[in-house]
N, C-alpha and C positions, 0 to 999 in steps of 0.2 A: 740645606736640609729640607726635605719635602714636608710641607704643612698639610695635614689632613683637613679636608673641607667638610664641615658638618652643617647640615641644614636642620634647623630646629623650628617646629611648628606647634604653636599652642595659642588658643584664643584668649588666654590670660596673659596680658603683657607683663604682669608682675613676675610670673614664673620665668618668662623669657629673660627679663632683666637679671634675675638671680643667676640663671644659667650662663648668660652672656658674660656677666661680670666674672664669674668663676672661671670659665673657659678662656676668656680673653687674656687672663693672667698667665695661662699656659701658652708658651710660645710655639707649641707644636700644632695648634689648631687654628683654622681660619673659620670663624663662625658666621653664618648668615641665618637670620630668623624672620619668621612671618607670623602674624596673628591671624591672617586670612589664608586658609588652605588653598584657595583658588590661585592666589598670588604665588604661593610656593610651587604649585604645579606648573604655572607659567614660567617661573624661574628655572625649574628643572628641564624645561624644553630646550633651553639654550646653555645650560651650565651643568658641569659634571660635579657630583659630590661623592665623597667616600662613604658617608653615613647620614641617615635621616633619623632624627629623634622627634617623634610625633605623638601628640596627645591622641587618645582614642575618641573621646567624646567632645565634638566641636559642632557648632552650627554650620550650615551649608554643606560642607564636605567633612565626613568623619575620618578618623585615622585609619579605619579599615579600608576605605576607598583610596587613601594615600598609599597605604601598604601595597594594595593590589596594583596600582599604577606604577609604583617604583619597581616592583618585582617583574612586571610585564615589560616595561620600557627601559629600565636601567640595570641591566644584568651586572651582578657583582657589587651593587650598592647595598650596604647593610642597613637594616631598619630595626630600631629599638622603639617599642611602644611605651607610652607613658599613660598610666591610668590611675584615676583617683578611686576607681571602683575596683576593689580586689575581687571582683566577680570573676570566677573561674571560667565561665562560659565565654566571655569576651576574649580573655587571654588565650584560651584554647582555640577559639576561632582564628585569632591572629597567628597563632603558631601553625595551624593548618595551612594558612595562606602564605606562610614563608617568613613570618617575623623572626628575626634573629635573637631577640631577647626582649625583656620588658622591665620597667621600673614602676614602682607604685608612688603616687603622690599622696600626701606630702612626702618628700624625699627623706629617707632615714638619714642620709648624708650625701653631700655632693660628691664625696670621694667614692661612694658606692656607684653613683652614676658614671663618674669618670672611669672607674674600674671596668664597668661593663663596656664602655666605649673603647677603651684601650684593648680589651679582650677581643672585641669584634674586629678591630683594625689590626690585630696581630702585633701589638706593640708591647 
């Protein structure tokens, strides 16, 4: 069975820990995560992923830049944005740039996040 590879990027390690723990129990996902967006972009240069789950607000490189890079260089890779700010303008900006979906933090439920991922991967 093909495992879907998910790349998760968030500058908060606690968030990644929660997501990794939840998704590693699901045998259908192979999860790779980074707290430093630059490292994630370097990883993407040599590795293919099915979906990127990225925070919008991060130091150094923000999620909008990650989204732009993925859509430009990795055709077919889905991108779901995570935002602690339910500010509509950021979400709309991301949608215009090709974001496939978004989730708000704190997560209402990890099942909700999982549902959006499954949806994007056509599962």
